[in-house]
C-alpha positions in Angstrom: -23.6 12.1 -3.4 -23.3 15.5 -2.5 -19.9 17.0 -2.6 -19.7 20.7 -2.4 -17.7 23.2 -4.9 -14.7 24.7 -3.5 -12.8 27.7 -4.4 -9.2 26.8 -5.0 -6.4 27.6 -2.4 -4.2 30.1 -3.2 -0.8 28.0 -2.6 0.4 24.7 -4.3 3.0 22.2 -3.7 6.5 22.7 -4.6 8.3 19.5 -6.9 10.6 18.5 -3.9 10.4 14.9 -3.2 9.3 14.8 0.4 8.8 10.9 0.7 5.5 11.3 1.5 3.5 9.7 -1.5 0.5 12.3 -1.0 2.9 15.4 -1.1 4.8 14.0 -4.0 1.9 13.3 -6.0 0.8 17.1 -5.5 4.5 18.2 -6.3 4.3 16.1 -9.3 1.2 17.4 -10.6 1.4 20.9 -9.3 -2.1 20.4 -7.6 -3.4 22.2 -5.1 -4.7 20.9 -1.9 -6.2 21.9 1.7 -5.1 18.8 3.2 -1.5 20.9 3.8 -0.5 24.5 5.2 1.6 25.6 2.4 1.4 28.9 3.0 3.4 28.6 6.6 6.8 26.3 5.8 6.4 25.4 9.5 3.4 23.2 9.0 4.0 22.2 5.4 4.6 18.4 6.0 1.9 17.7 8.2 -1.1 16.0 5.9 -4.5 16.3 7.7 -6.8 13.5 7.2 -10.0 11.9 8.4 -11.2 8.2 9.2 -14.6 6.5 10.0 -13.7 7.0 13.9 -14.7 10.7 13.6 -18.0 9.3 12.3 -18.7 7.3 15.4 -17.5 3.9 13.7 -15.8 1.4 15.4 -17.1 -2.0 13.4 -17.0 -3.3 9.8 -20.7 -3.4 10.3 -23.3 -2.2 12.9 -26.7 -1.0 12.6 -25.9 1.9 15.1 -23.3 3.2 12.4 -23.9 5.7 9.7 -24.2 4.3 6.2 -20.2 4.1 4.8 -21.3 5.9 1.6 -22.3 8.8 3.4 -19.5 8.7 5.5 -17.4 9.2 2.5 -20.0 12.2 1.1 -19.5 13.8 4.5 -16.2 13.7 4.7 -15.5 15.4 1.6 -18.2 17.8 2.6 -16.2 18.7 5.4 -13.3 19.5 3.6 -11.0 16.2 3.8 -9.1 14.9 1.4 -6.9 12.1 2.9 -8.7 9.0 4.1 -7.6 6.1 6.4 -10.3 3.7 5.9 -11.1 2.7 9.6 -12.3 -1.0 10.6 -11.7 -3.5 7.7 -15.1 -4.3 5.9 -16.9 -1.1 6.8 -15.7 0.4 3.3 -15.8 -1.6 0.1 -12.8 -3.9 0.2 -12.6 -4.7 -3.2 -9.8 -2.2 -4.3 -11.0 -1.1 -7.6 -14.6 -0.4 -6.0 -13.1 1.3 -3.0 -10.5 3.2 -5.6 -13.9 4.5 -7.6 -15.9 5.6 -4.7 -13.1 7.4 -3.1 -11.5 9.0 -6.3 -15.3 10.3 -6.9 -15.3 12.4 -3.8 -11.7 13.7 -4.1 -10.2 11.5 -1.4 -7.1 9.6 -1.1 -6.6 6.5 0.9 -3.2 6.4 2.7 -3.9 3.6 5.3 -5.9 0.9 6.5 -6.8 -0.6 10.2 -7.2 -3.8 11.5 -7.3 -5.6 15.1 -5.2 -8.5 15.3 -4.0 -10.6 18.5 -0.4 -10.9 18.8 -0.1 -12.4 22.2 -1.7 -15.8 21.7 -0.2 -18.3 19.7 -3.5 -20.1 18.3 -4.6 -16.2 16.9 -1.7 -15.8 15.3 -3.4 -17.5 11.4 -6.2 -15.3 11.9 -4.6 -12.3 12.7 -2.2 -12.7 9.8 -4.9 -13.6 7.2 -6.7 -10.4 8.7 -3.5 -8.2 7.8 -2.7 -9.8 4.7 -6.3 -9.0 3.5 -5.9 -5.5 4.4 -2.4 -5.2 2.9 -3.7 -6.4 -0.3 -6.4 -3.9 -0.6 -4.5 -1.2 0.2 -1.4 -1.7 -1.2 -3.3 -1.9 -4.7 -4.5 1.8 -3.6 -0.9 3.1 -2.9 -1.3 3.3 0.8 1.6 3.5 3.0 0.7 2.7 6.3 -1.5 0.0 8.2 -2.6 0.7 11.7 -2.5 -2.1 14.4 -5.2 -1.7 17.0 -4.4 -3.9 19.8 -7.6 -6.4 21.1 -8.8 -4.9 24.3 -9.0 -7.0 27.7 -12.6 -5.8 27.6 -15.3 -6.2 25.1 -16.3 -3.2 22.9 -20.1 -3.1 23.8 -20.8 -5.7 26.5 -17.6 -4.3 28.5 -17.2 -7.4 30.0 -13.6 -8.5 30.8 -12.4 -10.9 27.8 -8.5 -11.1 28.5 -6.1 -10.8 31.0 -5.4 -7.1 32.1 -1.4 -7.5 32.2 0.4 -10.1 30.1 2.4 -12.9 31.2 6.1 -12.2 30.4 5.5 -15.5 27.9 2.8 -13.7 26.7 4.5 -10.4 26.4 7.3 -11.9 24.5 5.4 -13.2 22.1 3.5 -9.8 21.5 6.6 -8.5 20.7 8.0 -11.3 18.3 4.5 -11.3 16.5 4.7 -7.3 16.2 8.1 -7.6 14.4 6.8 -10.7 12.6 3.5 -8.7 11.4 5.7 -5.9 10.4 8.2 -7.5 8.3 5.1 -9.2 6.2 3.2 -5.8 5.8 6.5 -4.0 4.8 8.4 -6.7 2.5 5.1 -8.5 1.0 3.0 -5.3 0.6 5.2 -2.3 1.0 3.3 -0.9 3.9 4.2 0.5 7.3 3.1 -0.9 10.3 2.2 1.2 13.2 1.4 -0.1 16.7 -1.8 2.1 18.4 -2.0 2.7 21.7 -5.8 2.3 23.2 -7.7 2.3 26.8 -8.3 -1.1 28.2 -5.3 -2.6 26.1 -2.3 -4.0 27.0 -0.7 -0.7 25.3 -2.0 2.0 27.0 0.0 3.7 29.4 3.7 5.9 29.0 5.1 3.0 30.6 3.5 0.2 28.3 4.7 2.6 25.1 8.1 2.8 26.6 8.3 -0.8 27.0 7.1 -1.6 23.3 9.6 1.2 21.9 12.1 -0.7 23.5 11.5 -4.4 22.7 10.5 -4.2 19.2 12.6 -3.7 15.9 12.3 0.1 14.5 12.9 -1.2 11.2 9.8 -3.1 11.2 7.3 -1.6 13.8 6.4 2.3 14.0 4.0 4.0 16.2 0.6 5.8 15.7 0.6 8.6 18.2 -2.9 8.9 19.0 -2.8 12.0 21.3 -6.5 11.0 22.7 -5.7 7.7 24.0 -2.5 8.8 25.2 -4.3 11.4 27.3 -6.5 8.5 28.1 -3.7 6.3 29.5 -2.6 9.3 31.8 0.2 10.4 29.5 1.6 13.5 27.8 1.6 13.5 23.6 4.0 16.1 23.6 6.4 14.5 25.9 6.2 11.1 23.9 7.1 13.2 20.8 10.0 14.6 22.4 11.2 11.4 24.1 10.4 8.7 20.9 10.9 11.3 17.9 12.3 8.8 15.3 9.5 6.3 16.5 6.7 8.2 15.4 5.3 7.4 11.9 1.7 8.3 11.9 -0.6 10.5 14.0 -4.6 10.2 15.4 -5.1 13.9 16.7 -8.1 14.0 19.1 -8.5 15.2 22.7 -9.8 13.9 26.0 -11.5 15.5 28.9 -9.1 15.2 31.7 -11.8 14.9 34.6 -14.0 12.2 32.8 -10.5 10.4 32.5 -9.4 10.7 36.0 -13.2 9.5 37.1 -12.7 6.7 34.6 -9.6 5.3 36.1 -10.6 6.1 39.7 -14.1 4.3 39.3 -12.5 1.4 36.7 -14.8 2.5 33.7 -14.5 0.4 30.7 -13.2 2.5 28.0 -16.7 2.1 26.1 -18.5 3.6 29.4 -16.2 6.7 29.3 -16.7 7.1 25.6 -20.6 6.8 26.5 -20.1 9.4 29.1 -18.6 12.0 26.7 -14.9 11.5 27.7 -13.2 12.2 24.1 -14.3 15.8 23.0 -14.1 18.1 20.3 -10.9 21.0 20.5 -10.4 22.9 21.7 -12.3 21.3 24.7 -10.0 18.7 26.5 -6.6 17.8 26.4 -3.8 17.7 24.9 -3.9 21.5 24.1 -3.8 21.3 20.3 -1.7 24.3 19.4 1.4 23.1 21.4 1.1 19.7 20.1 0.9 20.7 16.3 4.0 22.9 16.9 5.5 19.8 18.4 4.9 17.7 15.4 6.2 20.5 13.0 9.7 20.1 14.9 10.0 16.4 13.9 10.5 18.0 10.6 9.1 15.1 7.8 6.0 14.3 6.4 3.4 13.1 8.6 -0.1 12.1 8.1 -2.5 13.7 10.9 -5.6 11.8 11.1 -8.7 13.4 12.8 -10.3 11.3 15.5 -13.2 11.3 17.9 -14.5 8.4 19.8 -18.3 8.7 19.7 -19.9 5.1 19.0 -22.8 5.2 18.8 -24.0 8.7 18.1 -26.8 10.4 16.4 -26.1 10.3 12.8 -26.8 13.8 12.3 -24.0 14.9 14.8 -20.4 14.0 13.0 -20.6 16.2 10.1 -21.1 19.7 11.8 -18.7 18.3 14.3 -16.2 17.3 11.8 -16.3 20.9 10.3 -16.0 22.3 13.7 -12.8 20.3 14.2 -11.5 20.9 10.8 -11.7 24.6 11.3 -10.1 24.7 14.5 -6.9 22.6 13.7 -6.6 24.9 10.5 -6.5 28.0 12.7 -3.8 26.4 14.1 -1.7 25.5 11.0 -3.0 21.9 10.6 -4.2 22.3 7.2 -6.0 24.8 5.6 -9.6 25.8 4.9 
């Protein structure tokens, strides 16, 4: 494992309790970090992190994906200290093993991720089993969030339709009921906040879909993962989402999309996977949203937020993600998100 030497940052956290476990841990120990820009008070509650998607990982296991331990090594080499674990099973699911491997690289696990069908009664038992497994592993590591990725209505690999594009009224009601139900389980049994994630080719994609789910779910049980790239892919504006629903945003995936390819994908009805294969997901400062105004708008929320870097690129050349992540990290730091 090759983790580079790092010069210590010039600033450290204060001893103020923030309500964010990562920031509070730093405050208690007086440790320094590059995950938070403590030099500028405006950005001092935004914590930058990474997840396997930034390394082209979409599945728990796939021969076209980078080795999990190499991925962890490269995350540390790129300067990340905060980790969302991505598809459950990609990294070790045994909490002792996962804790050992992440600690060895200076990485703190703050969230897990899972797929689970909410709108079909017969799928609930499997969804609950999956999320209880994720909850148990991540609660043991002191994580704070679990990201619910909606199942797509097209297959990730074959791009064939696998579900109805539009849910019936009864299926939508079940979706909402089970979102609340799952959020309650995560909160009460594991101490985790569940955040729903918008996604291309899913039933939560457009601004209208997002408004609908906000209006229907219990804010005490269901928060929202603002995935800036998927909001753009759904032809929305992430900054407007922040302004309209400031209290519902609990977690952030920060990434960008090529607007011309987004428009072409919708005009020609491409599967999301095809759009990715054609290069729709891009490295900032390319694409939309413009990162400076977005980061500034996140800072106005005035509370701790994990802001996790992503770029959809499955499958990709394994030599590409590391230098790409370093450049992404450098650009975001220049705008106030974390430091180098």
